[in-house]
N, C-alpha and C positions, 0 to 999 in steps of 0.2 A: 429632753436631755441635750447635752452639748457634745459635739464630736471633738475629742482630744487626740491630737497626734503627737508623736515624739518631738517634732520641731516646735510645735506650739508650747509644749511643756518645757522644753529646753530654753526657749526664748523667755518664757515667763520667769524661769529660775535665774537666767542671766540678768534680766532686768532688775530682779529683786536683790541680786548680789553684785551690784555695779562696781563695788570696790575691789572685787577679786577677778583678775584676768583669767584665772583658770576656770571660772564659771561660764565663760563664753560658750555659745553653741557652735561646736566645731564640726565641720563637714569636709567633703572632698569632691573633686570634679571627676565624674565618670564619662569618659569620651569613647570608650569601646563598648559595643553592644553585647556585653557578657554578664549574665546573671551569676555565673560561676566566679568570675573575678570579683564582682561586688560582694558576694557572700564570703569569699575567701578573706576579704578585708574586714568584713563586719561580724562574721560569726565567731562566737566563743569569746574567751577572755581577751581583753585588749592588752593586758600587761601594763596598763596605766590606771590611774585613778579615775579616768573618764573614758568615754567611748564616743565615736562619731554618732551624732544624733540626726544627721541628714546627709543626703547624697544629691549632688546636682547632676541630673541626667541631661547631658549636653546634646540637644538636637539642633543647636545652632551651628557650632563648629565641629562637633564630634562626628563619629561615624554612625550615629544613632538616628533612626527615623521612627515614625509612629508605629511601624510594624513591630518595633521592639518594646514599646511602652508597657504593655500589659505584663509581660514576663518580668521586666526589670522592676516595675512598681511592686509586684508581689514578692519578688525575691528580696528587695530592700526592706519592705515593710515587715517581712517575716522575722527580721533580726532586730526589731524595735528601733528602727531608724526610719526617717521620712524621705520618700522620693520627691524631689522637686524637679520638675521638667522645665528646662529652658527651651522654649519654643523658638523657631527661627526668627519670627517676627510677631509683633503684637496684633495678629489677625484673629478675629473671633473664632473662625473654624479651627484654627490651630490650637487655641486654648481649650475649646470644647473637646477636641480629640484627646488631649492630654488628660483632662479631668475625667472624661468618660472611661479612660483606661486606668483610673485609680490614683492619679498624682495627688499627693497631700498638699502640694503647693505648685505655683506657677512662677517662673521668672521670665520677664520679657526684656529683650535688649533695647537700647537706645530710647529711653523715655526722655523726651525733650521738654514737654510742657505739662501743665496741669490738665489740659484737655486730653492728652495722651493717657495720663494716669486715670482720669475719670472713665474713659472708654475701657481701659484694661480691667478695672474693677467691675464695670457693667458686664463684661464678657464672662466673668467668673461666677456670676450670680444668676440663679433662677429668678423669673418674674415673681413679684413686682419690683424687686431691687435691681434686677438686671435683665439680660436678654439671652442667657444661656439656653440652648435648645435642650429638650428633655429626652433622655434615653440612656440612663445610667445602668444598663444591664450588668456591666462588669466592674463599675467603679467601687462598690462596697467591698469587693474581694480583698482589697488592700487595707481595709480598716477593720481589724479584729474586734469583734463584739458589736459591730454595727450591722443591723439587719437591712436587707433591701426593702424598698417601699418607703412608707412615711418616715421611718426612723432615719434613713439617709436623706430623703427628699427635704424634710422639714428642718434639717439641722446643718446641712452641708454649706449653705451660704456663709455661715459664720465659722466653718471649719477649715476652709481653704486659706492657706497662707499666700498672700500676694506680694511678690517681690518685683520691684522695677529697678532696672539698671540705670545708674547715672554715670554716663561715660561720654559726655560731649560738653562743649562750652555752653551751649544753650541749656542743657540739663542742669548744669551747675548754676547758671544765672537764674533759672526758674525753680531751683530746688526747694525753696521755702514754700512756694505755691504748690509744688508737687507733694511735699510732705503734709500739707494741710488737707489733702484729698482724703475723705473718709473711705475706709476700706483698703487703703494701702497699708501694708504691715511693715515692709522692709524697703529701705533705700540701700541698694547694693551697688557698690563702686566697682567698676571694671577699670583698674588702673592703667592697663596697657592701652585700651581704646581711648581712655580719657586723655592720656598724654598725646597720643597721635592726633586725636580730634582737636585738641587745643594747640597743637604744634609746638609742644614743649618737651623737654627731656623728662622721662619718668624719674621721680625722686627729686626733681628740681624744686626750688622754692615756690614757684607758681603752681606746680603740680600738687605739692603738699598743702598749699594754701587752699586749693580747690577741694581736696580731700577733707580738710578740716571744716570747710564750710558745709559740706554734706553731713558730716558728723554733728555739727552744731544744729543744723536744721532738724535732724532726726531727734535730737534731745529736746529741742524746743516744742516739737509737735507730738511727742510721745511715740515716735516710731523707732524701729530697730535699725541701727546703722550696721552695715555689713560690707565686707570687702574680700576680694580674691587675693590670695597670697601665693608665693612661690615655694615656700618651705616653712619648717617649724620656727626658724629664727625670725623670719618676716612675720609670721603669725603671732608670735609672742609680742613683738613690738606693737602690732596693731591692737592686740588685746589690752596691753598696758595703756595704749592711747585712748581706749574706751569703746572699741568696737565690740558688739555683743554677738555677732554672727560672723564666722570666719571660715573661709575655705582654705585649708592648710596646704594642699597641693593637688596635683592631678595624677591619675593612674599612669599615664604614659611617662610623665616626668620621673616618677619613682621607679618604674620598670626599667627605663633607659638608664637612669643613674645607677641603679642596683646592678644591672647586668654589666655595664661597662666598668663599674667599680670592681666587681669580682674578676673581670678579665684582666684588669691592671694587677690585681693580686696574683693571678695565675701566672703572669709573665714577669713578676718580680718588680713591677714599676710602682707599686704602692703597698702600704700596709693594709691589713684587713680593716674594713669599715671606711676606707677613703673612696667612696663612690664619687662619680663625676658630678652628681647633682644636676641642677638645671636652673635656668633663670626665667622660666616662663611656663608655657603649656607643655 
């Protein structure tokens, strides 16, 4: 059997419908360690023709640690969405902890070279394809219909979605070699870090040129091009550009924008619906 997750199904559909921006796999950033918040966003009708198919559980910059992984993975997966854990760094033990807690995918920051990418893939696989240590007592819990034991063990190597972040000048310069690494599924652009690491303005010509190079490399090597966005407008633009996996916004950005927007309405400084929004995390 093969292990199918919501993110893998969504990415396959997005790749097959490349001409339709609305077919992209949309997700969001979860920075607060709250399964209740995640399920509030994910559970029930979305009111749209689509739903979020994945959630980035941010253990790099968010308030989330591996103590929270198991509960968050199971809460998210119970709503037919995939939890993808961004570990703080591409360390083998960090990736192992995230997978053993049931992550459907891994995201690693600051992938600079093909060697980085090769090691990351190796850390997500059981031998002989990789070096992941064995002990998935709790991992199958977030995979409905997948039984513990051989059903999980023999199929999970091909079931994990591996995302590497391209967010440095060296990452862009090596992106074709990174994209060629077998086992890498997603090239994920972190536009804020990319601009800072390159020493350019976000949205500048050089910045957008680097983003386009990553997108082109993903297309050439049959990988998914993904990007972090700040809001729906930004997300729509990137979907039309050809990105197949898009983070629409973050939990804290929407909470802050919504709360302050309602405060403005309450004191008569704005009409309803004019939230403050945000320009980043």
